[in-house]
BAZAPA-934185 format. One record per atom (N, C-alpha, C, O): y, x, z; residue in one letter. Coordinates in steps of 0.1 Angstrom, whole numbers, plus 2048, in hexadecimal, padded with zeros to 3 digits. Example, Ala and Ser with C-alpha at 12.3 -4.5 7.8 and 13.67 -1.06 7.14 Angstrom:
<lomars>
7C788484EA/7D387B84EA/7DF88484EA/7DF88E855A/7EA880847S/7F5889847S/80088184FS/80B886850S/
</lomars>
This chain:
<lomars>
7F4809800M/800800800M/80C809800M/8168057FAM/80C815806H/81881D807H/8178297FDH/81F8337FEH/80E8287F5N/80D8327EAN/8188337E1N/81E8287DFN/81C83F7DCK/8298407D4K/8288387C7K/8328327C2K/81C8377C1V/81A8307B4V/81B8207B7V/8228197AFV/81481C7C1V/81680E7C5V/82580B7C8V/82B8017C2V/82B8137CFY/8398107D2Y/84280F7C7Y/84A8067C6Y/84181A7BDH/84981A7B1H/84580E7A7H/84E8097A1H/83980B7A6A/83580079FA/83C7F37A3A/8407EB79AA/83B7F07B0M/8407E57B7M/8507E57B5M/8557DA7B2M/8567F07B6K/8657F07B3K/8687ED7A4K/8727E77A2K/8607F179BA/8627ED78DA/8607DD78BA/8677D7783A/8577D8792M/8547CA791M/85F7C2799M/8637B7794M/8637C77A4N/86B7BF7AEN/87B7C37ACN/8837BA7AEN/87E7D07AAG/88B7D47ACG/8957CF7A1G/8927CE795G/8A17CC7A5A/8AB7C579EA/8AE7CF791A/8B07CB786A/8AD7DC794E/8B27E6789E/8A87E477DE/8AB7E8772E/89B7DF77FW/8927DD773W/8937D076DW/88E7CE762W/89A7C7773G/89C7B976DG/8917B176DG/8907A8764G/8877B2776L/87C7A9775L/87C7A0783L/87A794782L/87F7A678EG/88079E79BG/87379579FG/87578A7A4G/86879B79BL/85C79479EL/8587957AEL/8597A07B3L/85478A7B4P/84F78C7C2P/8437967C1P/83B7967B8P/84179F7CBV/8367A87CBV/8307A87D8V/8367A87E2V/8227A87D8L/81A7A97E4L/8137B67E4L/80B7B87DAL/8147BF7EER/80D7CC7EFR/8057C97FAR/8097C2803R/7F87CF7FAF/7EF7CE807F/7E67DA807F/7E47E07FDF/7E07DD813N/7D57E6813N/7C77E0813N/7C57D6819N/7BE7E580CF/7B27E080BF/7AB7E281AF/7AF7EA822F/7A17DA81CR/79A7DB829R/7957E882CR/78F7EF824R/7987ED839G/7957FA83EG/79E80583AG/79C81183CG/7AB801833V/7B380C82FV/7C1809837V/7C57FE839V/7C781583CG/7D2813844G/7CF80C851G/7C580F857G/7D8802854L/7D57FB861L/7CD7EE85EL/7CC7E6868L/7C87EC853S/7C07E0850S/7B27E1857S/7AD7EC858S/7AC7D685AE/7A07D5861E/7957D4855E/7987D384AE/7887D5859G/77E7D4850G/7787E184BG/77C7EC84FG/76E7E1842R/7697EB83DR/76A7EC82ER/7677E3827R/76E7F7829H/76F7F981AH/7617FC815H/75B806819H/75D7F480BD/7507F5805D/7507F77F5D/7467FA7EFD/75B7F57F0G/75C7F77E0G/7597EB7D9G/75A7EB7CCG/7557E07DFQ/7517D47D9Q/7597C87DDQ/7607C27D4Q/7597C57E9A/7607BA7EEA/76F7BA7EDA/7757AF7EFA/7747C57EAE/7837C67E8E/7897BE7DEE/7957BC7DEE/7807BA7D3S/7847B27C8S/7877A47CES/78F79D7C9S/7807A07D8D/7827947E0D/7917947E7D/79978B7E6D/7927A07ECD/7A17A27F3D/7AB79F7E8D/7B47987EBD/7A97A57DDV/7B47A27D2V/7B47937CEV/7BF78D7CCV/7A878D7CDA/7A977F7CAA/7AF7767D5A/7B576C7D3A/7AD77B7E1T/7B37737EDT/7C27757ECT/7CA76B7EET/7C77817E9A/7D57847E9A/7DB77C7DDA/7E67767DFA/7D677C7D2L/7DB7737C6L/7DB7647C9L/7E475D7C5L/7D175F7D1A/7D17527D5A/7DD74E7DFA/7E47447DEA/7DF7587E8W/7EB7577F1W/7F87577E9W/80174F7ECW/7FA75F7DEL/8067607D7L/8077527CFL/81274C7CFL/7FD74D7CAV/7FE7407C2V/8037367CCV/80C72E7C8V/7FD7357D8N/80072B7E2N/80E72C7E7N/8157227E9N/8137387E9E/82073C7EEE/82B73A7E4E/8367367E8E/82973D7D8Y/83373F7CFY/8327357C3Y/83C7327BCY/8257317C0N/8237287B5N/82972D7A7N/82E7257A0N/82773A7A5L/82C740799L/821745791L/816747796L/822748785P/81875177EP/81775F783P/821765787P/80C764783I/80A772789I/80777D77FI/80077B776I/80D788782V/80979477BV/80379D786V/80A7A278FV/7F679F785A/7EF7A778EA/7ED7B5789A/7E87B977FA/7F27BE793A/7F27CD791A/7EB7D479CA/7EC7D07A8A/7E57DF798G/7DE7E77A3G/7DF7F679EG/7E17F8792G/7DD7FF7A8F/7DC80D7A5F/7D08137AAF/7CB8117B5F/7CA81B7A1S/7BD8227A4S/7B28177A8S/7AF80E7A0S/7AC8197B3F/7A28107B8F/7A78027B8F/7A07F97B5F/7B48017BBG/7B97F47BBG/7BA7ED7ADG/7B97E17ABG/7BC7F67A3A/7BC7F2795A/7AE7EC791A/7AC7E278BA/7A47F4796A/7967EF793A/7937E279AA/78D7D9793A/7977E17A6M/7947D47AEM/79D7C87A7M/7987BC7A6M/7A97CB7A3T/7B27C179ET/7AB7BC790T/7AA7B078ET/7A77C5788L/7A07C077CL/7947B977FL/7927AE779L/78B7BD788K/77F7B678BK/7827A8790K/77B79F78CK/78C7A7798A/79079A79EA/795790794A/792784794A/79E79578BC/7A378D782C/79C78A775C/79F78076EC/793793771C/78C790764C/77F789767C/77978475EC/77A789773G/76E782776G/76F773775G/76676D771G/77A76E779S/77D760779S/78C75F777S/79475E780S/79075F76AE/79E75F767E/7A475376CE/7A0748769E/7AE754774S/7B774A779S/7C374676FS/7C974F76AS/7C573A76EP/7D0738764P/7DE73C769P/7E873D762P/7DE73F776R/7EB74477CR/7ED753779R/7F975777AR/7E375B776V/7E4769774V/7E876A764V/7E076675BV/7F476F763R/7F9770755R/7F677D74ER/7F477E742R/7F6787756A/7F3794750A/7EE79F75BA/7F079D767A/7E87A9757L/7E27B375FL/7E77C175DL/7E97C5751L/7EA7C9768I/7EE7D6766I/7E57E076EI/7E47DF77BI/7DF7E9767A/7D67F476EA/7DD80176DA/7DD807763A/7E1805778L/7E7813778L/7DE81D77DL/7DA81C789L/7DB828776G/7D283277BG/7C582C77DG/7BF82E788G/7BF824773L/7B181E774L/7A7829774L/7A783176BL/7A082A77FP/79683677FP/789832777P/786826776P/78383C771T/77683C76BT/76B841775T/75F83D775T/77084A77DE/76784F787E/770856792E/77985D78FE/76C85379FA/7748597AAA/76B85A7B6A/7638507B8A/76C8647BEA/7648657CAA/7568627C8A/75085B7D1A/7508677BCG/7428667BAG/73E8587B6G/7328567B4G/74784F7B4R/7448417B0R/7498407A1R/75484379DR/74083B798G/74483778BG/74782A78BG/742822793G/751825781Y/755818780Y/751812773Y/752818769Y/74C806774N/7487FE768N/7517F4765N/7547EC76EN/7577F2759Y/7607E9755Y/75B7E0749Y/7627DC741Y/74F7DD74AS/7487D673ES/74E7C873ES/74E7C1733S/7537C274AF/7597B5749F/7667B3741F/76B7A873FF/76C7C073EL/7787BF737L/7777BA728L/7817B7722L/76A7B9723N/7697B6716N/76B7A6713N/76C7A2708N/76B79F71FA/76D79071FA/77B78D725A/77E781727A/782797729C/78E794730C/79B793727C/7A079D722C/79E787724T/7AA78571AT/7B878571FT/7C2783717T/7B878772BL/7C7789730L/7CD79572BL/7C679F728L/7DB795729P/7E27A1725P/7E07AC72EP/7E27AA73AP/7DD7B872AK/7DB7C3733K/7E27CF730K/7E27D3724K/7E77D573AL/7EE7E3738L/7E77ED740L/7E57EC74CL/7E27F6739F/7DB80273FF/7E480E73FF/7E7814734F/7E981374AL/7F481D74AL/7F0828753L/7EE82775FL/7ED83374DS/7E883F755S/7EE84C750S/7F584D745S/7EB856758G/7F0863754G/7E686A74BG/7DA86874CG/7EB871742E/7E3878738E/7DB88273FE/7D0886739E/7DE88874BR/7D7891753R/7D088B75FR/7CE892769R/7CD87E75ED/7C7878769D/7B887D76CD/7B087B763D/7B6883777R/7A988977AR/79E87E77DR/79288277ER/7A2872780F/799867783F/79685F776F/78D856777F/79D86176CA/79B85A75FA/79F863754A/7AA86274FA/79686B750P/79A873744P/79E86A738P/79885F736P/7A786F731A/7AD867726A/7A286271CA/7A3856718A/79786A718N/78D86470FN/78485A717N/781850711N/78285C722E/77A85172AE/78184572BE/77B83A729E/78E84572FL/796839731L/798833723L/799826723L/799839718A/79B83470BA/78E82C708A/78F822701A/78283170BE/77682A709E/77681C710E/77281270BE/77A81E71CV/77A810724V/78480771EV/7817FB71DV/78F80C71AI/799802714I/7957FD707I/7977F1704I/78E8056FEA/7898006F2A/77F7F56F3A/77F7EC6EBA/7787F46FES/76E7EA700S/7757DD706S/76E7D3706S/7817DE70AA/7887D2710A/78C7C9706A/7907CD6FBA/78D7BC709A/7917B26FFA/7A17B36FDA/7A87B7706A/7A67AF6F2E/7B47AD6F0E/7B97A26F8E/7B27996FCE/7C67A26FBP/7D07AD6FAP/7CF7B8703P/7CC7B670EP/7D27C4700K/7D17CF708K/7DB7DA703K/7DE7DA6F7K/7DF7E370CR/7E77EF708R/7E37FA712R/7E37F871ER/7E180570BL/7DE812713L/7EA81B711L/7ED81E706L/7F181F71CV/7FB82871CV/7F7835724V/7F5834730V/7F784071EL/7F584D726L/801855727L/80685A71DL/805856732L/81385E734L/81086C733L/80787173BL/81687472AP/814882729P/817889735P/82088573CP/810894739D/81289C744D/812896752D/81689C75CD/80D88A752A/80B88275FA/7FD883764A/7F388375DA/7FC884771D/7EF885778D/7EC87677CD/7F286D777D/7E2875786H/7DE86878AH/7E9861792H/7E9855792H/7F2869798F/7FC8637A1F/809863799F/8148617A0F/80986578DF/815865784F/81F86F78AF/82B86C789F/81C87A78FT/824884794T/82E88978AT/82A88D77FT/83B88878EG/84688C784G/848882779G/851883770G/840877779Q/84086C76EQ/84385E773Q/84185476CQ/84685D780L/84784F786L/85284777EL/84F83B77BL/85D84D77BK/867845773K/862841767K/864836763K/85A84A75FA/855846753A/84B83A754A/84A83174CA/84283B760M/839831762M/840824764M/83B81A75FM/84C82476CQ/85281876FQ/858812762Q/859806761Q/85D81B758Q/86381674CQ/85980F743Q/85C80573EQ/84E815742M/84380F73BM/83E802740M/83D7F8739M/83D80174DL/8387F6754L/8417EA753L/83D7DF74FL/84F7ED755A/8597E3754A/85B7DE745A/85E7D2743A/8597E673BA/85B7E472DA/84E7DA729A/8507CF723A/8437DD72DW/8387D572BW/8397C8731W/8357BD72BW/83D7C773DL/83E7BA744L/8487B273DL/8477A673CL/8527B7739K/85D7AF732K/8587A9725K/85D79F720K/84F7B071FE/8497AA713E/83F79F716E/83C79670DE/83979F722Q/830796726Q/83678972CQ/83077E72CQ/84378A731M/84877F738M/85177872EM/85877E726M/85176B72EP/859762724P/868763728P/87075E721P/
</lomars>
């Protein structure tokens, strides 16, 4: 929740300077930070679904669901398994193909017809560009892959560029 990528993405979605002003909810997954429970790599997609249901109830607005790294994987899983009419678009920042000895399977993306932005660093050690390109190639349209040159998994030195790409894509998706 307090990660610099999550923070800067939130600012691009919510900050007046980017012109979007979207309500944003950030949260820690179970067992992270001060949250209770145990992190198991599976049930966290339920955490995303619960958070999205809360947003729908609280704001009654269309939703853009975004996640970073593991959060991106869980967001995609939560939103593509049972597409909610309230979810308008998906953003996966630094989507991992393998991390901490765990491989990720995104076969469900072939049936996910929501607009998707995959935004990663060209030097992301958890998602080599060629592996990420294969994942994205198998995903249903509409989709866009953006690899920021010289950026690593945490968009070091490229956070402003990440925000610019994120805000520009969101403006294309919002009527």
